N, C-alpha and C positions, 0 to 999 in steps of 0.2 A: 705417109704410111698411113693406112686405114685401121684403126683399131676397134674393138667392140667394146666401148665403155660399160661399165656396170650401168643397168637400167633401173634408176632410183623408180620406186612406186609413188610417185608424186601424184597420187590420186586426185587430192584437193590442192596441190601446190599450183596446179595450172587452172586456179580459180573455178574448181568444180565444173571443168569444161565440157562434161558431158553428163548432165544429171539424170539422163534416161538410163544411161548404162555406163558406170564408171569402169571402164576398159583397161585401164592401165595395169591393173593387178592382173587381169587375165591375158594381157599381152606378154607381162614379166614371166608368167608361168610358161607360157608357150614358147618364149624366147629362152628360156633356160637361163636367166641373168641372176645375178646374185641382187637381193634386194637390200639397199642400205637401210638401217632401221629410222627412216626418216618419216615415214607416212604410214596409212593404214595397210594392214595386210589382207582385207577383204574388199571385195566390190559389192556394190549394191545395184539394186535394179529399181531406180526411181522413176515411176510412171508418170512423170510430170509433163502436161502437155505443153512443151516447150514452144510449140507454134503459136499457142495463143499468147503466151508471155511476150514473145517477139512483136507479135501484131499488137498486143495491148499497149507495150512500150511505145512503139510507133505512134499509136493514136494518142497517146498522153502527151508526148512531144509536140505534134500537131495541133492539139486543142491548146497546149501552153502558148502557142505563137497566136492564136485567134485571142486568147484572154489578154496577153502582153499588148496586142496591137489596140485594146482599148485603153490603154495607159497613155496620157498626153505629154507633150513634152514638157509642159510646166509642172506636171507630177513627178516626172523622172528627175527633174532639176531639184524640186524640194527633197526627194528622197536622197539623192547624191549627196546632199549638203548634210545630212544627219553626221553627227560626231560628237564624242565625248572625251574630253581631256583628263587623264587620269594621274598626271604627274610626270616625273622623268626618270629615266634611267640613271642610277647613282654613277659618278664618275669613278673610273678604276674598276668596275665590275665585268666590263666587256674585255679589257686588257687583260685581266687576271684570268678569265675563262679561256681566252685564247691560248694563253702560255700553257695552262693545263691541258687544253685539247691537243697542243703540239707534243706535251709530255706523252699522252695516252697515244697518240697516233706512232710516236717513236718506240713506245714499248709494244704495241700491237704489230709493228713491222718486225721488232726484233722476235716475238714469238713466231711470226710467219716464217722466218728463217731457222730459229733455234727449236721451236716447239714440234710438238707431233706434227705430222703430215697429213692427219686424218681431218678431212674438212669438218666434220661434224664434233670434233674435239679441240680443233685450234681456235683460238678467238678471233683471228685476223678475218676469214671469209665470212664468219658469222657476223661480225660487227658492222664490216663493209656490206654485206648484200642483205642483211636483216635490220639490225639496229639503226643503221646509218640511212641506207637506200630507202629502205620502207618506213622505218620509225621516225626518222628525222622529217621526212617529207609530211607525215600526218602532223607533226609537231609544229612544222612551220604554218600549218594551216590553221592551227589553234593559237598559236603564240607568235605569230608574226615571224620576221627575219632573224631567227636566231644564229643562222649560219654566219650572218655579217658579224656576229661577235665571235662565234666559235670557231671560224676557219684558222686553220695553223699558221697560215702564211701571215696574218696579224700579229700572231704569238711570235713569229720569228722575226719580224720588224721590230718588235718591241724589246727582244732580247738584243738584236743587233745595234739597236739605239744606244744600247749600254757601252759598245765598245768604242773607244777613241776614235781609232783609225777608220771605222765604218759608219760613224754618226752623221756625217755630211754627205756621204753618199745616200744613204737611207731617206735622209731630210730633202735632198735635193738630187733626183734623179737625172741621169745624164740625157735622156730623150724624151721626147712628147710623143705620147700615142697618136698614130696617125687617125684621123678622122676617118679617112677612107675606109679603114678596116671595119669599123663598127664592130658587130658581134660575130663576125664570120671565123675569127679565132675559136669562140666558143661553140660554134657550130660544128667546126671540124673536130674539136676535143670531145664534145657530146656524141658525135658519130663514132668515134673511136672508141669512146666507153661502151656504146651500145654495142658495137661489132665485137669487142671483148666478152662482154655480159652474155650476149645471144648466139653469137657465131663461134667463136674460140673454143676448141675443145676441153680446155680447163680451167674455166675462169676461177674456179673455187680451190685449185692447188694452193696451199699456203704459200710455198716457196714463189712461186711464179707471180702470185698476188703481191706479195711483200715487194719484189723488184718492181711491179708495175705501181705500185703507190709511191715507193721511194722515187723512181723516175718522175712521176707526175708532179709530186711535191717540188722535186730539185728543179724541173723545166719551170714551174710556174713562180717559184721564189725567184729564179734568175729574171722571170720577165717582169715580175713586180718591182725588183732592184733597178732594172733599166728603165722602166716607163712610169714607175710610182704605183703604189699600191692601190689607191682607189680607182685610178682609170683601168689599171689592168684587171681588177677584180670586177669592175663594172661590165666589161667588154668582152675579156678575152679567157678567163677562167670559167669553165663550163658549169661548175657546180654552184659557184656565186651566181651564176646567170640563172641556173635552173631553179635554185630555192627562192631568189628574189621574186622569179616568177610565180612560184607557189605561194609565196607570202602575200601577193596582191589580192588573195582570196580570204586572207584572215581578217576577223574582226579588231584584232590589234595591230596597229601599225601597218594596216594593209594598203595605204595610200603610196602611190610612188613617191620616193624621196623620204619616206619615214625611214626610221633607222632603230635598230636595237643597239648602238653603238653607245658609249659613255656619253652620258649628259643630254641625249636625245630625248624627245618628248614621247610619252607613251599615249597613243590616240585609240580611243575604241569607235568602231562604226559598224554597220551590218556587214556580215559576211559577203565578199564579193564586191561590195562598192568601189574598191580601190581600182577595180578594172575600168570603172567608169572615169576616171581621173587620168588615165594613161595619156601621154602625147603619142602620135602615131609612131610605132617602132619603125626602124629602118628594115630593109630587105633581109639584113641579115638575122635581126630580131624575129621577123616573120618566119624566117626558115626554122629558127630554133624552136619555136613554138611547135610548129608544124612536124618536126623531127621528134620532139619530146612525145606527140601523142602517136605518130606512125612508128616509133621504136616499140613501144609497148603492145601496139595493135600486132606488130609482126610477130612479137614474141608469142602471143596467142597463137596466130596463125600459123606458124612455122610447126607446130606440133601436131596439126590436124591432119586427118587422114586425107582431106581434100589436097592440102598442100604437097603431102608425101606423094601421093599419086600424081599430081601436076610435075613433080622432079624425078618421076619413076623411081622410088624407094618403096619398098615392101614394108608397110609398118609392122607386119609380124616378124620381120628379119632386120628389123631397124639395126644398121650397122654402127652407129655412133656419130657424134658430131663431125669427128674428123672426115667423114665420107661425104658429108653434105656442105662443107665449108664454102666451095664456090656458089653453088645455087642460093645457099642461105645468105652469103654476100650480097649477091645480086637482088634476092628478094627483099632484103632490109633496106637497099637504095631503092629499089622500085617501089616499095610501098610508100615510102617518103616523096617521091616524084609523083605517084599517082594522087595522093593527098593533096599536094601543093598545087598540081595542075587542076583537080577538082575544086579545090578552095578559090584559086584564081579565076577560074571559069565562073563560078557562082557570084563572087563579088562583082565581076565586070557585068555579068548578067543583070544584076541587081542596081548597078549604075545605070544602064540602058533603061531599066523598067520605071526607075525612080528619077530619071532626067537629071541624073548626077554626072556633071562635066569635069569634075575634080581628077586629077592624075590617078592611074589605077594603084601606082605604089604607095600614095598616101590613103587610100581606102582599104588597101590590104593591111596597112599599118596599124588602121584603126579597127578594122574589123576582126583581126586575129585575137584580139583579147577575148572575144567570145569563144574561143577554142581552149582556153586555158582551164576552165571547169571541167570539160571533157577529158583532157588529158589527164589531169587530176584524178577524176573519176574512174578512168580506165587503170590508172596506176593503183589505187587503193583497191578496187575491185580484183584486178588481176592477181595481186601479191597478198591478199587478206590472209589465204589459209597458209601460205607460206610463213608469213610472220607467226602465226598462232603456234606453229610447230617449231620454227627455227629461233624463236625468241627463247624457247626453254633450253635449247642446244647452248645459246650464246650465254645464258646465265650459268650453266654448269662449266662451260669451256672459260669463262672470265674468273670463275671460282679458282680454277687452277690453269693459268694462262700458258705454263711452261711444261705441263705434265709432270710436275715434281711431286704429285700428292697433296697439294694445298687444298685447302677448303676455306678459302677467303671469306666467302658468303655464308658459311654454317650450313650448308644445303645437306650435308650428311649423304644419306643413301637415296635422296629424293631422285627419281627417275623422270625421265621425259615421258608424258603421255600423249598418245594419239587416239585415246579412247573416243573422244568427241567425233572423230571421224569414222568411227565404226558405229554410230548411232544414227538411225535413221532420221530421228526428229532433228538432232543438231545438224546433219548434213542437209536436210532441206531447209532449215532456218538460215543457213549460211548461204546456200543458193538463193533465198528470196531476199537476202540482204545484199547480195552482191546484184542482183538484177535492180534492186531500187537504188544502189549508189550509181550505176550506170545511167538508168532512166533520170535520176534526180540531177545529175550533172548535165546532161542534156537540156533540161528543162531550165536549168541555171543558164546554160549557154544561150538558150533563146532569149532569155530575160535579159541578159546583159547585150546581146546584139540589139534588141530592140532599144534598149537605153542609149546605146552608141548612136544608133540612127537618128533616133528622136532628137538627141542634144544637138546634133549638127544642123537640123532645119528644123523650122517651124511649120512646114507643110506635112502633115500628119499622114496625108495619103502618100506621099512619095516617101516618108520613111518606111511606111509599111510595105509599100511595093518593092522598096529598094532592098528590104531584109528578106523577102519571100524565097528568093532562090539559097540563100544560104541556110535557111530554115528547112528547105528540101533536102540540103546536103546533110543536115544534122539528122533530120528522120532518117535518112538512109544510113548514117553511121550508126545510129541507134540500132537499126536492123542488124548491121554488121556486128556491131558488139556483142548483141544478145545471141546472135549465130554463134559467135566464137565461145561465148559461155556455154552453148548448149551441144555443140559439134564435138564428136568422139576426138580424142588426141592420142597419139601413140608415144610422143616423146615430150 
């Protein structure tokens, strides 16, 4: 059944997706839809020359490739070896943190079932979509793989080991994780998550979200008991794979194999150097990284006038998500397929230009590390303004999680403010910051790509030529990303 959901005035929630004219408010007025108190109540005309920003971003990325090409393999190896050992994680801290995380998750699921069903007052959707999905991703970049210690499955295993009848099962899982599966279960899980977030009609409904979280936790608890906690989280649980991928960019424990679990060493290095130490990912791992980028890209694309026109939807009469479920499902999958095909073609062409006879799968597994900075950059830029507003709602909701009149944080009459979205200067500053994030992410990707190519061959010319097609793809994706930031959106 097609329903007309309330059109939220997410003027900047879509990452200031049209700085020249913030049309979301105007569309809401013409649509006659109720506006949730989530964003600005005004529209601005920011006469920014967005075509110059797009061209400038593409030029910067292209020039960064020329500069990176001057760096020799010997210099790359010396940079990659930089690290400082800062100590070790105290024993017991990670296990205790995971048990607390499990308790918090249980309480949030309870709030989803028992609390108010207003998504802006119930803490579950605000914690999941804002503090966890956006905030924890940023924290992983700064502090390393926190999720390896915080995930609730580790806490569940810690508690189950105290039960005499279950201790042996937890310690000795009955099955061995099949090597042939690789990361494909995580790919399937992340695709399901992306569909739920971007296509499903009511991802912020507290009760529906509570059921989804409970079912997901139970499914992966069963998997971790059957196949073992470490192999299951390393390959099959989508968010352990995702957050570990993000942590490779961190200056703390960013190297593959580093851990934030009890007793692990704390190693500092330069941000992003962990990507130079990756072993080639399997095809499932390659698909996962590309899916992480393509899903957030489709999130930006799905609300544009271009996309709505393509699927035959009038943006001024936008009927809601339920009416575009099928085309958006196809679009989500199609964006992933298109990116995967373009990436594979660029890597294959690079092999031919650089005289590289290695198997394509091996080079895909190596080169996909250069996509990780872009995926993170899009994530942070796309959700930046959403976090700025919804984090305030999360604080007020957590202060009274069950709607019983509590004020646990002593916020009193503090109200959520969106005034910074009504100020020309702050709106322009946010736009500039988002452009900088996207461009810097692509520059970092070019640097990582060159580092990977330079480390696998001493023939500098072959390394540069082999990286050229992938750089062209990155320049093109820079243009695409900045266009998404600049084009009008309706939903």
